[in-house]
N, C-alpha and C positions, 0 to 999 in steps of 0.2 A: 782398761785393757784395749778397748776399741773405740771409746767415745770420741776421742780426738779425730780419729780417721773418719768416723761417721759424719762429724761436723765439717771437717776440712774438705773432704772429697765429695761427699754426697749432700751436704747442707741440711742434714736431718738432726734433730735433737733427740729423737726417740726412735726405737725400733717397733715394728708391728708385732702382734702376738705370734709366738713361734720363732720369729727371726732371731731373737736374742738367744733362745735355747740352742738353736742349730749353730749359730756363729760361735757361741761359747764352746760347744763341743769340738768344732773344727779347730779353733785357736788353742784348744787344750790338747791337740794332737790326736783326736779320735775321729773315726768315720761316722757319718750320719746319713739319715734319710729324711727329707722334708716333703711332706704331702700337704700342700697348701692349695686352696681353690685358685682357679685361673684369675690372674690379675691381682694377686695379693702379695707380690714381692718375693717370689722364690729366688729370683736371680741375685738379689742383694746378698743372699746367704753364701754365695761364692765370691761375689764382686768385692765385698768388704775384706774377707780374709785374704783374697789374692794380693791386696795392697801390702798386707803385713807378713805374709809367708815368704820365706827366703828365696824359693825357686819358682819355676813356672807353674801356673795353673792351667791344666789341659782340659778343655771343655768339649765333650761330645754332644753335638747338636744335630737333630734329624733333618733340618731344613735350612736352606740358604737364607730364606727370608727372616727366620728366627735369628740367625747369626748376624745378619746385617743390622737388624734393629738393636740387638744387644751391643754390637760394636759401636754403633752411633751413640748410644747412651754412655758407654765407657769413654769414648773420645771426648764427649761433652764434659766429663768429669776429670779430664786430663789423666786418665789411667791408660798406660801403654798397652794396647791390645791389638790383635790382628787375627785374620783367618787365613787358612790355605784352602782354596776351593777351586772348583772347575771353571769359575768365571774369570780367573786371573790369567794374565800373560806369564810367560816364563820369567821375565825380568821381575815382575811383581812378587811371584812366589819365592824367587831367589832372595829378594830383598827382605821378605818376612823371615825366611830361614836364617839369614845372617843376623837379623835383629834378635831372634830367639837364641842363637848361639852366643851372641855377645851379652845376653842377659838384659837387653834393653826392653824386651817385651815381657810383660807380666802375665798376660792371658792369651792363650792361643786356642782358637775355635776351629774344629774340624768335624767332618762327618765320620761316622763309624767306618764307612767303606775306605776312607783314606788310610786306615791301618792295614789294609790289604796290599798297599803299594810298597814294594820292596825298597824303593829309593827313599820314601818317606820314613819307613821303619828304620832304615840305616841311619838316617839323620836324627830322628827323635830318640833313638836308643843312646845317643851321646849327650843328651840334654838332661840335667837334673830336674826332676819334677816333684813338686811338693804335694799337689792335690789333683786327683782325677774327678771331674764333675760329669755326671751322666744326666743330661736333660731328657725329659720324656722317658724316664727310666722304666716305666711299665712295659716298654717295647722289649725288655729282656725276658718277659714272662710269657710262656705259651698260653697262659690263662688270661693274659691281658688282651685288650681289643686291637692293639696295633703291633702284634708280635713281629719282630724283625730278627731273623736268625743270626745276622752279624753281631747283634748285641750280646748273644750268648757267649761270644768269644772274649768279651771285655774283661771278665775276671782273669783269664789267662794272660791277656795283654798287660793287665795291671801288674801281674807277677813278674813277667820278664822285663818290664820297664822299671820294676822296683819302686813303685809309687806307694808311699806309706799310708796315704789317706784317700778315702773316696767319699763323695757327696752325691747322693741320688736325689733327683728332683722330679716330681710329677704332680699333676692335679687330679688325675683319675686313676685311683688304685683301690680295688676291692680288698677286703681282708686277706683273701687267698693270694692275690698278687703281691700285697705288702710282705707277706710271709715268704713268698718265692724270691722276691728281689733281695730281701734282707739276708736270706740264707746264702744266695749265690755270692754275695760280697762279704759274708761273715760280719754283718752289722748287728750289734747288740739290740735287743728289743727296746731297751730304755733309751736308745739313741734314734728311735723312729718317732718323729714329731708330726702328729696329725693335728692341724689347727682347726679343723672343722670345715665342712663343705657348704654349710647353709649361707645363702645370700639374702639378706633381709630386703634388698631393693628390687629383686626380680619377681615380677608377677607372672606366674605360670598358668597358662590356660590351654586346656585340651578342648578343641571345638570339633565334634563329630560332623563331618561334611561329606556328602555324596560326591563321587568323582565328577559328575557333570556340573556340580555347583561350585567347584573349587576356585575357578578363575574369578568368578564374581565375588566369592567370599574373600579372596585375596585382595581384590580391588577395594572392597569395603574396609578391610583391615588397614590398608595403606592410607586410605582417605581420612582415617581417624588421626593420623599423625603426618600430615603432608609436609614433605621437606625434611623430616627428621632422618638421621642416618639409620639405614635399615639393611639387614641382610636377609634374603629369602633363600632357604636351602632346598635344593631339588636333588634327585638321585641321578638322573641321566643328563648328559651334555646337551642332547637335542631338546630336552624340556627347558633347559636354561635359555637356549636360543629362542624357542617358540614363545615362551612366557614373556621374555623381555620385549620381543617384537609385538606381541598382543597388547602389553601394557602401554607401550609407546603409541600404538594405534588408538588407545583409549584416552590419550592425552596425559598419561602418567609416565614421567621419565624413568627408565630403568636400563641397566646395563648388564649383559650376560658375562659370566666369567667361568671358565672351566679349563681342564688340563689339555683339551684339544687345541687350544689357542697357542700361538707361539709365545715364547717367554717375554719378548719385547712388548707384545700387546697386553699380556697379563700384567706386566710391570706398570704399564701406562695406566691401565684401569685402576690398579691398586693405589697408585700414587694420587690419582684424581679423587678417589674415594677418601683417602686419608686427608687430602687437602680440602675436602668439603665441596669439590666440584661436581661429584655424583652423590646423590643421597641414597640411591637404592641399587643394590647389587643382587642379581639372581644368580646363584652360584651352586656348583657341586662342592663336595668336601675339599676340593683342591684349594678353596679360598678359606682362609681362617687362621691357620697356624702362623704366628708371626704378625698377625694383625692386632697391633696394640693401640687401637683407637678408643679413647676413654669414653666418648659420648655416643656410642651406638645405643639408640633408644629402643630399637625393636629388632628381634630375631624371629622370623616366621619360618616354620617348617611346612613347606608346601607338600612334600612327600615324607614318608616315614624315615627317620634316621636309621642308621645301621644297627645301633645298640644303645643301651642306656648311657654307656660311656661316651659315645659319639654325641648323643643328645646333650649331655651335661657339658661337654667341651664346647659345643656350638652355642648353647645359650649363655655359657660363661663369657662369651665375647660382648655381651650386652652390659651396659651400666657399670663399666669399670671405674667411673667417676663417683660411684656411690649413689647416684640419683635414680629415681624410679624408672624402670625399663620393662617393656612387655615382651614376653616370650610365648608365642602362640603356635600351636600345632593344628593344622587343618587335616584332621585324621579320618582315614578309612582304611580298609584292608585290601584295597584293589592293587596297591603296589607291593603287596607281600610276596608274590611270586618272584618279581624282579629282584627283590632284596635277598630272598633265599637262593635264587639262581647264582648270585655273586659268590655265595659260599660253595655251592656245588661245582662252580667253574674252577675252583682252585684245587680240587682233589684229583691227583694224577691217577690214570688208569693203572691197574695192576700190571698189565703188559708193558706199560711205559717204565714202571719201576724195574721190571725184569730186564729191560734194555740197559738200564744203568748198571745193574748188578752184573750183567754179562760182560760189560766193558771192564769192570773192576776185576772180575775173575780172569779175564784175558790179559791182565797186566799184573802178574804176580810180582811182588817186591815193591814196585813203585807205579803209581797211577798219576798221569798228568792229564789235566782236564781244563778245557776252556768252557766256562759255564754257558756262554751264549751259544756255542756250537752244540754242546750237550743238550741244551734246552730244545734246539731245533730237531736234533736227532731223536730225542725221546718223546717230544711233544708234551713236555712239562713246563709250565710257566716258571719264570725265574725265581719268584719268591718261594713257591712250594718246592722247587728243586733245591734251593739253599737249605730249606727245612729238612728235606730228605737227606742231604749230606750230613747235617747235624745229627739226625737220627742214626745214620750209619756210624758216626763217631761214637755215639752212645752205646751202640751194639758191638763196639770193639772190632769192627770190620776194617775201618780205615782210620788213619791218624794224620792230621794236617802237619805238613813239614814246613813248607814255605810257599810264597807266591812270587812269580816273576812275570815280566812282560816278554811275550814271545818275540815281539818286534821292537827294535830300537832304531830310530832314524834321527839323523842330525843334519843341520844346515851349518855351513862354515861361517863363522863370524870373523875369525882370523884366518890367514892363509895357512894351508896344510903344511907348508915348509916351515912356517914360523912355529907351529905347534911341535913338529918333529925336532926342531932345533933346541927346544927347551930341555931335551933329554940326552943322556950320554949312554954309550955302550949297549948292554942288553936291553935296557929300557927303550932306547931310541929305536932299536930293531923291532921291539914289541909294538911300539906305536905305529911304525911303518906298516907292520903286518895288519893292524886294525884298519888303517886307511886302504890298504891293498884289498882287503876283504869286505869293503863297504862301497859297493858300486853306486854310482850317482845317476839319478833320473831327474833331469832338469835341475832342480835346486837341492833336493834331499838325497842324502846318502843313507842306505839301509844296511845295517850290520848283518853279515852272513856268518853266524856263529859256527855252522858246520864247516864252512870253508876255512875259517880261522883255526879250528881244531885240526883239520887235515893238513894244513900248511905248516902249522907251528906248534901243535899240541897245546894251544892256549885254552885254558879253562874259561868257560863262560863267565864265572864269577869275577875273575880278574879283569876280563874285558869290560864288564859292566862297571866295575869300580873305576877303571881308567876313563871311560867316556863320561861317567858322573863327575870325575875330577875336572875334565876338560870343560864340562858344563858349568861347574862351580866357578871356574876361572873366567868364564865368559868368552871362551874361545870358540865354542859351538853353541847352537840352540838345539836342545834335545827334546825329542818326543818319544813316548813309549806307549804301546797299545797291545791289544790281544792278551789280556791278563790270563795267565795260566796258573792254576792251583796244583800244587804237587802234594800227593798223599802217600804215606806208607801203607801198603796193604798188610794189615796185621793178621788177617785170617782169610785166605782165599778159598779155604775148604768149606764152603757152605752150599746148601741146596738152594739153587736160585729161586725155584717156585715157592718153596717153603718160606724162605726169607722175604720174598716179595709179598706173599700173603700176609705175613706178620706186619710188615711196614705199611701195607695198604690199610690194615686194620687200625693202625695208629692215626692215619689220615682220616679214616671214617669216624673215629672217636672225636677228633678235632672238629670234623664236620658237624657231628651231633651236638658238640659243645657250642658251636656257633649258631646252630638252629635254635638250641635251647636259649641262647642269649637273646635272639629275636622274640621268642615266646615270652620270656621274662619282661622284655620291653613292652610288649602288648599288654601284659598283665599290669604293668605299672601305669600305662596310659588309661586303663579302665578301672584303676584302683578306687576304692571308696575311702581310702585313708588320705590325709593331707599329703599333697604331692611333694612339697618342700621337705617335709619330715622324712618321707619314704626315700627320697633321693639322697638325702644326707646319710640315712642309715645304710644305704647300699654302699656308700663310700666310707664306712667305718666312723662316721660322725654321730655319736649318740647324744650330743648336747643340743641338737636343734629343737625348737619348740614343737610340741605335739600337734598344735594347730597354728599354722603361720598367719592365717587371715588374708593372705594375698595369693591364693591359688583357686582354680575353678572348683575343686572339691570343697574347700572351706567356704566358698560362696554357695554351696548346695547343689553344684552341677557335677554329678558323677557321670563320666563319659561312657557311652556304649558305641563302639565304632561300627559304622555301617559295614556290611559284609562285602565279600569280593564280588566283582562284576561277573555275571554269568558268561562263560566263554563258549563260543560256538564249536560244534564238533568239527573235527578235521577229517576230510575224506582221504581214503587210501590213495586215490589218484593224485590229489593235490600234494600229499606228502611225498609221493614218488617223484613228482615233477620238480619239487624243491630239492630233494636229497640226491637223486641220481647224478646230476652234474657234479655235485660235491664229491660223491663217492668215486666217480670216474676220474676226477682230478687228483685224487690221492695216489701216491706211488705204491703204497701197500694198503691192505684192507683196514679201514678205520674201525675203531670200536663203536659200539652203540652210544657210549657216552660222548665220544668225539663228534658224532653226527648230531647228538642232542645239543652240544655246545654251539655247533653251527646254527641250528634252528633257533636257539635262544639268543643268538647274537653276541656270544662271548668272545673275548680276545684269547687266542691261543697260538702257539708257534705254528701249528698245522694250518690254522685258518689264515694266518699271514702268508705262509708258504704258497698256498693254492689260490691266494687272492679271493678269499671267500666273500669279502664285502661286496665284490662286484657281481655276485650270483644272486638271482632273484629270491632264493630261499633263505638267505642270511637274515637272521633276527625275525623271521616270520612268526615264530611262536614265543617271542620275548616275554609276553604276559602270561604264558602258561607255566604250570609247575614243572620243574625239571624232571622229577621222577615220573610224572604222568606222560610227559613227552618221550622219555626214554623207553617206557613200556610200549608206546605206539611204534617207535622205531624198531624195537626188538621183535614186535609182532609181524611187521612188514618185511624186515630183513633178519630172519632168525639165524642166518649164518654169521652175523656180526657178534663178536664176543662182548 
């Protein structure tokens, strides 16, 4: 059925455990879910069927780096594949779209956000699709560690695109997440294939280390395997910079990597590491997904990871060649507050939720919203804001209709007269109206849809279709921005305060769940049971050995993590000196939680707006527990809600 394809395209004689089962299900016309450990060949489960299926395989991938690696692999096997992504020029994306239309491309990779683009949706709805592949599928579950609200819309997208089959891929899914994913895509339990999480070649060590001894402990660890490819994970960007600098001073070459660097710099560091020019990367979690380097011999956690799921993903980057590799955690509880503060930073204030609800209630019938603007107006970060909108859909308050770009601008490739001359009669007049209502500033023309309606009663939809057509023909170069989501307001008759309280409670539950995730992780690190076996069981693998023989517990070292560092008391005068400038800079009275986010050094729309980073109080209490700091703020500023 597929043996010839496996040999001819991929050069393999046999499939790995689990691959055969999943591929057979897909080629039999069924949907499936593959839960395989990192580096064990999940991608082949769609790559092989893609060659044999009659139409396009559409792959949803969360990161550009992942797409690029998989595309390079597909090119090397002469499988026609492409992506449409933000790094491409207009000409490049048009070329890909034409290849897809002509049936020349078998695999198209996109981010989930691409499906919010009205021009892309119009294009993809005309293309027959055999299979939808969702990579990192745990992102669809609220109980997963990387929940992304846009993933929740994928079952709906699948329906309107009329895609007969789905393949879900992930390495990190607990039993609850597996159940959630399967239900959302109506995948039979018998079509969920879990191959096992256990990795026989990974040596897991938990090393209790006092905070002041961590640098020296790290250096000792690195010196045991000098020159071997190593990733050291840290929580904060500044730690990555400081640690890399300190190691270089000690004569050990290390390179920092984090999301604060520009993409070109990150790309350069990543390529050098892959090519073996750098052997040690000190990185935040920004580094890792898409890093398919087989010979990483060591992964060291200098700080606590965010969760068991993150820990398993990060150690999963070691030893993909099957050779022995070390995974070491230099553990104490001093970074616990910083870790928990990340969770608290994402919970919107109840007053912020009321701001969003007030906007909806003031727009009976239809609500148009630009997420970036709403984020600034309400002081809710983008990810929790998207989650809030999904909750509002579930509460039957709003219903998504469509998404459009508020601004369209274009640059002439052909002469305006040439384009107009391609049409006759009413159409020619219509095209003339578009150009007349698209004033030019230097090079770019911006379409004024209001002026177009007033002058000729031209509907926006028709004008967008026309300029898309000009773009496809290569007559103009088109750009669209300011994405606007349009919702139907199903029920405007709600009590704003009551509804906000109910929604806030959902976020608090999610917050509790995330804090519980951190508690479970600490329990795992201090466990007296075999670490490999406990980790496998957490991810629904019951076949791992009870005693692995290659973890610190099996060697007789049960970890007890040193306690948190004692924090000094904060005086009322100091707190007021830090907070007063921030409160004064806010246009309206901030909440006690907003002031706490400022003191804890968290990113928020409000902090960006008032340039909080430039104030002396920003991040002053970064190492302090969020709730404790909020109590201090509330005591000194009782008028703040």
